[in-house]
C-alpha positions as CSV (number, residue, x, y, z in Angstrom):
1,M,-95.3,-302.8,125.3
2,P,-94.6,-299.2,124.1
3,D,-97.5,-297.2,122.7
4,K,-97.4,-297.0,119.0
5,I,-98.5,-294.1,116.8
6,T,-98.8,-293.7,113.0
7,K,-96.7,-291.1,111.3
8,R,-96.4,-290.2,107.6
9,V,-93.0,-289.0,106.7
10,I,-91.2,-287.8,103.5
11,V,-88.2,-290.0,103.1
12,A,-86.5,-288.5,99.9
13,T,-87.2,-286.2,97.0
14,T,-85.8,-285.4,93.6
15,H,-84.8,-281.9,94.9
16,P,-81.0,-281.1,94.4
17,M,-78.9,-281.3,97.5
18,R,-76.7,-278.2,98.1
19,A,-74.2,-280.1,100.2
20,Y,-73.4,-282.3,97.2
21,G,-73.3,-279.7,94.5
22,G,-76.8,-280.3,93.3
23,V,-76.8,-284.1,93.3
24,R,-80.4,-285.5,93.2
25,F,-82.3,-288.8,93.1
26,S,-83.8,-289.8,89.8
27,R,-87.5,-290.8,89.8
28,E,-86.4,-294.4,88.9
29,A,-84.2,-294.5,92.0
30,L,-87.1,-293.2,94.1
31,A,-89.4,-295.8,92.8
32,G,-86.8,-298.5,93.7
33,L,-86.6,-297.0,97.2
34,A,-90.3,-297.1,97.7
35,D,-90.4,-300.7,96.6
36,S,-87.6,-301.6,99.0
37,L,-89.4,-299.9,101.9
38,N,-92.5,-301.9,101.2
39,K,-90.6,-305.2,101.4
40,G,-89.8,-304.5,105.0
41,K,-86.9,-304.9,107.4
42,T,-85.4,-301.5,106.8
43,P,-83.2,-300.3,109.8
44,W,-84.4,-296.8,110.6
45,H,-82.2,-294.3,112.4
46,L,-82.5,-290.7,113.5
47,E,-80.1,-288.1,112.3
48,H,-78.2,-290.7,110.2
49,D,-76.8,-292.0,113.5
50,A,-76.6,-295.8,113.7
51,L,-76.7,-295.6,117.5
52,Q,-80.1,-293.8,117.4
53,P,-82.4,-296.6,116.1
54,L,-86.0,-295.7,115.5
55,D,-88.5,-298.4,116.5
56,A,-90.5,-298.2,113.3
57,E,-92.5,-300.5,111.1
58,V,-93.4,-299.6,107.5
59,I,-97.1,-299.8,106.9
60,A,-96.9,-298.5,103.3
61,A,-94.7,-296.5,101.1
62,G,-95.1,-294.9,97.7
63,L,-94.0,-292.3,95.1
64,N,-95.9,-289.0,94.7
65,E,-95.6,-286.1,92.3
66,R,-95.2,-282.8,94.2
67,D,-96.9,-279.4,93.3
68,D,-93.4,-278.0,92.5
69,G,-92.8,-280.5,89.7
70,E,-90.5,-282.7,91.8
71,A,-91.2,-286.2,93.1
72,E,-91.1,-287.6,96.6
73,V,-91.1,-291.0,98.4
74,W,-93.4,-291.1,101.4
75,A,-93.7,-293.7,104.1
76,E,-96.4,-294.4,106.7
77,L,-94.7,-295.7,109.8
78,R,-95.9,-297.3,113.0
79,V,-93.5,-295.9,115.6
80,D,-92.9,-295.8,119.3
81,G,-94.9,-292.7,120.4
82,A,-92.6,-291.8,123.3
83,Q,-89.5,-292.0,121.2
84,W,-91.0,-290.0,118.4
85,G,-92.3,-287.3,120.8
86,A,-88.8,-287.0,122.4
87,Y,-87.2,-286.7,118.9
88,E,-89.7,-284.0,117.8
89,R,-89.1,-282.0,121.0
90,A,-85.3,-282.2,120.5
91,V,-85.7,-281.0,116.9
92,V,-87.7,-278.0,118.0
93,E,-85.2,-277.1,120.8
94,A,-82.3,-277.3,118.3
95,G,-84.1,-275.3,115.6
96,A,-83.2,-278.1,113.2
97,P,-85.2,-279.2,110.1
98,G,-85.8,-282.7,111.5
99,G,-87.5,-285.4,109.5
100,I,-86.4,-288.8,108.2
101,S,-84.0,-289.2,105.3
102,V,-82.0,-291.9,103.6
103,S,-78.5,-292.6,102.3
104,A,-77.3,-293.8,98.9
105,T,-74.0,-294.6,97.3
106,S,-72.5,-294.2,93.8
107,T,-69.6,-296.4,92.7
108,I,-66.3,-294.6,91.9
109,S,-64.1,-297.5,91.0
110,R,-63.7,-301.3,91.4
111,H,-60.4,-303.0,92.4
112,P,-60.1,-306.7,91.7
113,G,-57.7,-307.6,94.5
114,P,-54.4,-309.4,94.3
115,P,-53.9,-312.7,92.3
116,G,-55.5,-315.5,94.3
117,A,-57.8,-313.1,96.2
118,P,-60.7,-314.9,97.9
119,V,-63.9,-315.4,96.0
120,G,-67.2,-314.4,97.4
121,V,-66.0,-311.4,99.4
122,E,-66.0,-307.7,98.5
123,V,-65.3,-304.7,100.7
124,V,-67.1,-301.4,99.8
125,V,-65.4,-298.3,101.0
126,A,-67.9,-295.4,101.1
127,A,-67.4,-291.9,102.6
128,D,-69.6,-288.9,102.6
129,A,-69.1,-286.9,99.4
130,A,-69.5,-283.6,101.1
131,H,-66.4,-284.3,103.3
132,F,-64.2,-286.6,101.2
133,S,-63.0,-286.4,97.6
134,D,-63.3,-289.3,95.1
135,E,-59.6,-289.6,95.1
136,E,-59.3,-289.9,98.9
137,I,-62.1,-292.6,98.9
138,D,-60.6,-294.5,96.1
139,A,-57.1,-294.5,97.6
140,A,-58.5,-296.1,100.8
141,A,-60.3,-298.8,98.7
142,A,-57.0,-299.5,96.9
143,E,-55.4,-300.2,100.3
144,I,-58.1,-302.8,101.0
145,A,-57.6,-304.3,97.5
146,H,-54.1,-305.4,98.5
147,N,-55.9,-308.2,100.3
148,V,-59.4,-308.7,98.9
149,P,-61.5,-307.2,96.1
150,A,-62.8,-303.7,96.9
151,R,-65.1,-301.0,95.6
152,S,-64.9,-297.3,96.3
153,A,-68.1,-295.3,96.5
154,E,-69.4,-291.8,97.2
155,L,-71.9,-291.7,100.1
156,F,-74.8,-289.3,99.9
157,Q,-76.7,-288.7,103.2
158,F,-79.9,-286.9,102.1
159,S,-80.1,-284.5,105.1
160,H,-79.8,-280.8,105.7
161,Q,-76.3,-281.0,107.1
162,P,-74.8,-284.5,106.3
163,P,-72.3,-285.5,109.0
164,A,-68.8,-286.8,108.2
165,L,-69.2,-290.6,107.9
166,I,-67.0,-293.4,106.6
167,V,-68.6,-296.8,106.0
168,L,-66.7,-300.0,105.2
169,E,-69.1,-302.8,104.2
170,F,-67.8,-306.4,104.1
171,V,-70.2,-308.3,101.8
172,L,-69.7,-312.1,102.1
173,D,-71.3,-315.0,100.3
174,G,-72.5,-317.9,102.5
175,G,-69.8,-320.1,103.8
176,V,-66.9,-317.8,103.0
177,Q,-64.1,-317.8,105.6
178,V,-62.3,-314.5,106.2
179,A,-59.0,-314.0,108.0
180,W,-60.3,-311.0,110.0
181,G,-57.0,-310.4,111.7
182,V,-55.2,-310.1,108.4
183,L,-57.9,-308.0,106.8
184,G,-58.0,-305.8,109.8
185,S,-54.4,-304.6,109.1
186,Y,-55.5,-303.3,105.7
187,V,-58.6,-301.7,107.2
188,Y,-56.3,-299.9,109.7
189,D,-54.2,-298.6,106.8
190,A,-57.2,-297.6,104.7
191,L,-58.9,-295.7,107.6
192,R,-55.7,-293.9,108.5
193,K,-55.3,-292.8,104.9
194,L,-58.9,-291.6,104.6
195,R,-59.8,-290.3,108.0
196,K,-56.6,-288.4,108.7
197,D,-57.5,-285.6,111.1
198,S,-61.2,-285.8,110.4
199,P,-63.7,-286.4,113.3
200,A,-65.7,-288.7,111.0
201,A,-67.8,-291.5,112.5
202,V,-66.8,-295.0,111.2
203,Q,-69.2,-297.9,110.5
204,L,-67.8,-301.4,109.9
205,V,-70.6,-303.5,108.5
206,V,-70.4,-307.3,107.9
207,E,-73.2,-308.7,105.7
208,E,-73.6,-312.4,105.3
209,P,-76.8,-314.3,104.1
210,E,-77.6,-315.2,107.8
211,R,-75.9,-312.4,109.7
212,V,-75.5,-308.7,109.8
213,V,-73.2,-306.9,112.3
214,K,-72.5,-303.2,112.4
215,A,-69.6,-301.8,114.5
216,V,-69.8,-298.1,115.1
217,I,-67.0,-295.7,116.2
218,P,-68.8,-292.5,117.0
219,H,-68.2,-289.1,115.5
220,G,-65.5,-287.1,117.2
221,T,-63.5,-290.1,118.4
222,D,-59.7,-289.3,118.3
223,Q,-57.5,-291.4,116.0
224,A,-55.6,-293.1,118.9
225,T,-58.9,-294.5,120.2
226,V,-60.0,-295.5,116.6
227,D,-56.7,-297.5,116.4
228,K,-57.6,-299.3,119.6
229,A,-61.1,-300.0,118.4
230,L,-59.7,-301.6,115.2
231,A,-57.3,-303.7,117.1
232,S,-60.2,-305.4,118.9
233,W,-62.7,-305.3,116.1
234,E,-61.9,-308.9,114.9
235,R,-64.0,-310.5,117.7
236,V,-67.1,-308.5,116.8
237,A,-66.6,-309.0,113.0
238,A,-66.2,-312.8,113.4
239,Q,-68.9,-313.5,116.0
240,G,-71.1,-310.5,116.5
241,R,-74.8,-310.0,115.4
242,G,-76.5,-306.7,115.6
243,V,-75.1,-303.2,116.3
244,Y,-72.1,-302.5,118.5
245,S,-70.5,-299.2,119.6
246,Y,-67.0,-298.5,120.9
247,D,-67.5,-296.7,124.1
248,E,-65.5,-294.4,126.5
249,A,-64.3,-297.5,128.4
250,E,-62.5,-298.5,125.2
251,D,-64.4,-301.7,124.6
252,W,-67.0,-302.8,122.1
253,R,-70.5,-302.9,123.6
254,F,-73.7,-304.3,122.2
255,S,-76.1,-301.5,121.4
256,H,-79.2,-303.0,119.8
257,P,-80.5,-305.7,117.4
258,D,-80.5,-305.2,113.6
259,P,-83.9,-306.1,112.1
260,R,-82.1,-307.7,109.1
261,N,-81.1,-310.5,111.5
262,E,-84.7,-311.4,112.2
263,K,-85.8,-314.5,110.3
264,P,-89.0,-314.0,108.2
265,A,-92.1,-315.6,109.5
266,D,-93.3,-318.7,107.8
267,D,-96.0,-318.2,105.2
């Protein structure tokens, strides 16, 4: 068993974010975040990278007022000591701010889908607001809405230098059957429209009541390789569980479990 240590971290504050033109969390949003953290099963990552999971358990979280008049959410974590130590050394070597931060989205628009669109499914198309305009994000969601209902959203990654990231989240009610092959063609068109020449990472997330799967195409992947990843994504979307990455061998590989797939213990 890895040695565990306890660390207290600042997760988010109400300070304005320069990367997003001064966007900030409200105190109400921070209170909701603290409540969510206390309920457990939050997947933690380093540097907003889904392929860098942090082995962490929330002991407690809360909302504090700061001396500068702003508010902050803190969390006390039980983490893998070796992993945390390696991360802190890397931060020092890079001269980076480090720390733990969160992401949030803000809806731009909703698209109802075509007549007869399936019920119980919605695709959220979110992209980092520092790298993509509302119009670009919404145009990509409109592509998806040719097949199923879709929602466009700005993505805010509350870090010093938010990386370019596109997230497509497929939210399904229990028992809903999806023709992943058909939907995949609309995903292909949407990502080509939105990503263009950007090196943005792509996350394809399927959320069902009993299953979460996240397929990650790393930052810097060329568009031809992204196209190949999408061509074989159907297998992961339909049957996967946990986090997968598309690697240099041009295949989807299991990376690590997602804590949201763990069944809660019986009371």
